[in-house]
C-alpha positions as CSV (number, residue, x, y, z in Angstrom):
1,M,-26.4,96.1,213.0
2,S,-26.0,96.9,209.4
3,Q,-24.6,100.3,210.3
4,R,-21.8,98.7,212.3
5,V,-21.0,96.1,209.7
6,R,-20.5,98.7,206.9
7,P,-17.6,100.6,208.5
8,E,-15.9,97.3,209.3
9,L,-16.3,96.1,205.8
10,G,-15.0,99.4,204.5
11,M,-11.9,99.1,206.7
12,V,-11.3,95.5,205.5
13,L,-11.5,96.7,201.9
14,L,-9.2,99.6,202.6
15,Y,-6.6,97.5,204.3
16,G,-6.9,94.9,201.5
17,V,-6.1,97.6,198.9
18,L,-3.2,99.0,201.0
19,V,-1.7,95.6,201.6
20,T,-2.0,94.7,197.9
21,G,-0.4,98.0,196.9
22,A,2.4,97.5,199.3
23,M,3.1,94.0,198.0
24,I,3.1,95.1,194.4
25,T,5.6,97.9,195.4
26,V,7.9,95.8,197.5
27,F,7.9,92.7,195.2
28,P,10.5,93.9,192.6
29,F,12.9,94.9,195.4
30,A,12.5,91.6,197.2
31,W,13.0,89.7,194.0
32,M,16.1,91.7,193.2
33,L,17.5,91.2,196.7
34,L,16.8,87.4,196.8
35,T,18.2,86.9,193.2
36,S,21.4,88.6,194.3
37,F,22.0,85.7,196.6
38,K,21.4,83.0,194.0
39,P,24.1,81.2,192.1
40,F,24.0,81.6,188.3
41,H,22.3,78.3,187.7
42,E,19.3,79.3,189.9
43,I,18.4,82.7,188.5
44,F,15.9,81.4,186.0
45,S,14.3,78.9,188.4
46,L,10.7,79.5,189.5
47,S,11.7,79.3,193.2
48,F,11.4,82.7,194.9
49,L,14.0,81.9,197.6
50,P,17.6,80.8,196.8
51,A,18.2,77.1,197.3
52,E,21.9,77.6,197.7
53,P,22.4,81.2,199.0
54,T,25.8,82.7,198.3
55,L,27.7,85.9,198.7
56,E,29.9,85.1,195.7
57,N,27.9,87.6,193.5
58,Y,28.8,90.5,195.8
59,A,32.4,89.4,196.0
60,Q,32.7,89.3,192.2
61,V,31.2,92.7,191.8
62,L,33.4,94.3,194.4
63,L,36.6,92.5,193.3
64,H,36.3,92.7,189.5
65,T,34.8,96.2,189.0
66,D,35.5,99.7,190.3
67,Y,32.3,99.6,192.3
68,V,33.8,101.1,195.5
69,R,35.3,104.0,193.5
70,W,31.9,104.6,191.8
71,Y,30.3,104.6,195.3
72,A,32.8,107.1,196.6
73,N,32.4,109.4,193.6
74,S,28.6,109.4,194.0
75,L,28.9,110.1,197.7
76,I,31.3,113.0,197.2
77,V,29.3,114.6,194.5
78,A,25.9,114.1,196.2
79,S,27.2,115.4,199.6
80,A,29.0,118.4,198.1
81,T,26.0,119.5,196.0
82,T,23.7,119.1,198.9
83,A,25.8,121.2,201.2
84,S,26.1,123.9,198.5
85,V,22.4,123.9,197.8
86,L,21.5,124.2,201.4
87,F,23.8,127.2,201.9
88,W,23.3,129.1,198.7
89,D,19.6,128.5,198.2
90,S,18.8,129.5,201.8
91,L,21.0,132.6,201.5
92,V,19.4,133.7,198.3
93,G,15.9,132.8,199.6
94,Y,16.5,134.9,202.7
95,T,17.8,137.8,200.7
96,L,14.7,137.8,198.4
97,A,12.3,137.3,201.3
98,K,13.7,139.7,203.9
99,L,15.8,142.4,202.2
100,R,14.3,145.3,200.3
101,F,16.2,146.4,197.2
102,P,15.4,147.5,193.6
103,G,14.8,144.6,191.1
104,R,14.1,142.0,193.8
105,N,11.0,140.7,192.2
106,I,12.6,140.7,188.8
107,I,15.4,138.5,190.1
108,F,12.9,136.2,191.7
109,V,11.0,135.8,188.5
110,L,14.2,135.1,186.5
111,I,15.1,132.4,189.0
112,L,11.7,130.9,188.8
113,S,11.9,130.9,185.0
114,T,14.8,128.5,185.2
115,L,12.4,125.9,186.4
116,M,10.6,126.0,183.0
117,I,13.7,125.1,181.0
118,P,14.1,121.3,180.4
119,T,17.4,119.9,181.6
120,E,18.2,118.5,178.1
121,M,18.3,122.1,176.7
122,L,21.0,123.0,179.3
123,I,23.4,120.1,178.5
124,I,25.3,121.9,175.7
125,P,25.8,125.2,177.6
126,W,26.9,123.2,180.7
127,F,29.4,121.2,178.6
128,V,30.8,124.2,176.9
129,T,31.3,125.9,180.3
130,S,32.9,122.8,181.8
131,S,35.2,122.5,178.7
132,E,36.3,126.2,178.9
133,L,37.0,125.9,182.6
134,G,38.8,122.6,182.3
135,W,36.3,120.8,184.5
136,V,35.5,118.0,182.1
137,D,36.0,114.6,183.9
138,T,36.4,116.3,187.3
139,Y,34.3,116.5,190.4
140,W,33.8,120.2,189.7
141,G,32.3,119.4,186.3
142,I,29.9,116.8,187.7
143,A,28.7,118.9,190.6
144,F,28.5,122.5,189.3
145,P,25.1,122.3,187.5
146,G,23.5,121.3,190.9
147,I,25.3,123.7,193.3
148,M,22.3,126.0,193.3
149,T,18.7,125.3,192.2
150,G,15.7,127.5,191.3
151,F,13.4,125.2,193.2
152,G,15.5,125.4,196.4
153,V,15.5,129.2,196.2
154,F,11.8,129.3,195.7
155,L,11.1,126.9,198.6
156,M,13.4,128.7,201.1
157,R,12.0,132.1,200.1
158,Q,8.5,130.9,200.9
159,F,9.6,129.7,204.4
160,F,11.6,132.8,205.2
161,Q,8.6,135.0,204.3
162,T,6.7,133.4,207.2
163,L,9.2,134.7,209.8
164,P,8.1,137.9,211.5
165,D,10.1,141.0,210.5
166,D,10.0,142.2,214.2
167,L,12.2,139.3,215.2
168,L,14.9,140.4,212.7
169,D,14.4,144.1,213.6
170,A,15.1,143.3,217.2
171,G,18.4,141.6,216.1
172,R,19.4,144.6,214.0
173,I,18.8,146.9,217.1
174,D,21.1,144.6,219.1
175,G,23.8,145.2,216.4
176,I,23.8,141.8,214.7
177,T,25.0,141.9,211.1
178,E,22.7,140.9,208.3
179,F,24.6,137.7,207.7
180,G,24.4,137.0,211.5
181,L,20.6,137.5,211.4
182,F,20.4,134.9,208.6
183,W,22.8,132.4,210.1
184,R,22.0,132.7,213.8
185,I,18.3,133.6,213.9
186,A,16.5,132.9,210.6
187,L,18.2,129.6,209.5
188,P,17.5,127.6,212.7
189,L,13.8,128.6,212.4
190,V,13.4,127.0,209.0
191,R,15.0,123.7,209.9
192,P,12.1,121.5,208.5
193,A,12.5,123.2,205.1
194,L,16.2,122.7,205.2
195,S,15.8,119.0,206.0
196,A,13.4,118.4,203.2
197,L,15.5,120.3,200.7
198,G,18.7,118.5,201.8
199,I,17.1,115.0,201.5
200,F,15.6,115.6,198.1
201,T,18.8,117.2,196.8
202,F,20.9,114.3,198.0
203,L,18.7,111.6,196.5
204,G,18.4,113.6,193.2
205,N,22.2,113.9,192.8
206,W,22.7,110.3,194.0
207,N,20.5,109.0,191.2
208,A,21.7,111.6,188.5
209,Y,22.6,109.9,185.3
210,L,22.4,112.1,182.1
211,W,24.8,114.9,182.9
212,P,27.5,112.6,184.6
213,L,27.3,110.3,181.6
214,I,28.2,113.2,179.3
215,V,30.9,115.0,181.4
216,I,32.7,111.9,182.7
217,Q,35.2,110.4,180.3
218,S,37.4,108.1,182.5
219,K,36.5,104.9,184.3
220,A,37.9,106.4,187.6
221,M,35.5,109.3,187.6
222,R,32.3,107.3,187.0
223,T,29.5,107.8,189.4
224,L,27.4,104.9,190.6
225,P,24.5,105.3,188.1
226,V,26.9,105.6,185.2
227,G,29.2,102.8,186.3
228,F,26.2,100.5,187.0
229,A,24.6,101.2,183.6
230,L,27.9,100.4,181.7
231,F,28.5,97.4,184.0
232,S,25.0,96.0,183.2
233,G,25.9,96.2,179.5
234,E,29.2,94.4,180.1
235,A,27.7,91.7,182.4
236,G,25.2,90.7,179.7
237,S,22.9,87.8,181.0
238,E,24.7,87.5,184.4
239,W,21.7,88.7,186.2
240,N,23.0,87.4,189.6
241,L,25.8,90.0,189.4
242,I,23.6,92.8,188.1
243,M,21.2,92.2,191.0
244,A,24.0,92.2,193.5
245,A,25.3,95.5,192.2
246,A,21.8,97.0,192.1
247,S,21.1,95.8,195.7
248,M,24.2,97.6,196.9
249,A,23.3,100.7,195.0
250,I,20.0,101.3,196.8
251,V,21.6,100.9,200.3
252,P,22.2,104.7,200.8
253,V,18.7,105.5,199.5
254,L,17.2,103.1,202.0
255,A,19.4,104.4,204.8
256,V,18.4,108.0,204.1
257,F,14.8,107.0,204.1
258,A,15.1,105.0,207.3
259,L,17.0,107.7,209.1
260,F,14.9,110.7,207.9
261,Q,11.5,109.1,207.3
262,R,9.7,111.7,209.4
263,Q,11.5,114.6,207.8
264,I,10.8,113.3,204.3
265,I,7.0,113.0,205.0
266,E,7.0,116.4,206.7
267,G,9.0,117.8,203.8
268,V,6.4,116.5,201.2
269,V,3.6,118.0,203.3
270,L,5.4,121.4,203.9
271,T,6.5,121.8,200.3
272,G,2.9,121.2,199.2
273,V,1.6,123.8,201.7
274,K,4.2,126.5,201.0
275,G,4.3,125.9,197.3
């Protein structure tokens, strides 16, 4: 009897810990969402639910700020950098994994060494480059530091190395070009890695703050994190407006997680295994 009770007690404790952790994690987001529907005179009340729910906070944010433009800017930058990272990182990863040429390992080590450099140390070279090229306060200037990443090259190289060389040799005998082997044969076989890299790259660029804050100079080019941070300072104590703006900002993140939940989990597992 006691042996049957112990596993059940253990499961109850386990579920209790998981439910408690989930509630602690979800509570700030639930509080933010519910506060966004409260009128100003209710935001400091002890009631968790709004007594007089309203959409006025969302209307004020959308009508009196450039929120839609910030949204569009973030979407353009995050989408462009994600597409660039997927193409270039996979192409370089395939080259380093499947082609034999002098200096291949040295190039790989140099790419890996970029992972050791803190982002803050690269800000000045990035800004000088942007200034010389006339990219300050442009989409090019915001996006160019993220068009290719050392981590993405490393990840894709690890996956391409698992593909059998015989498969590619068969394609070479059939007369397929090297780029055709990469595009038509190798790339479809590493789709899980591409999904993981694309999701994490999009979320990272969507939430990027430091570099856009430095390279953006006009209101029209602000991305969502930069615009939201400056809006929070301007809004002062109007927490109902700030919560409405924050709630809209996390919609793409939640949408990406909802649509690609399985790929995100697989990506975390695969990157851990391959890394």
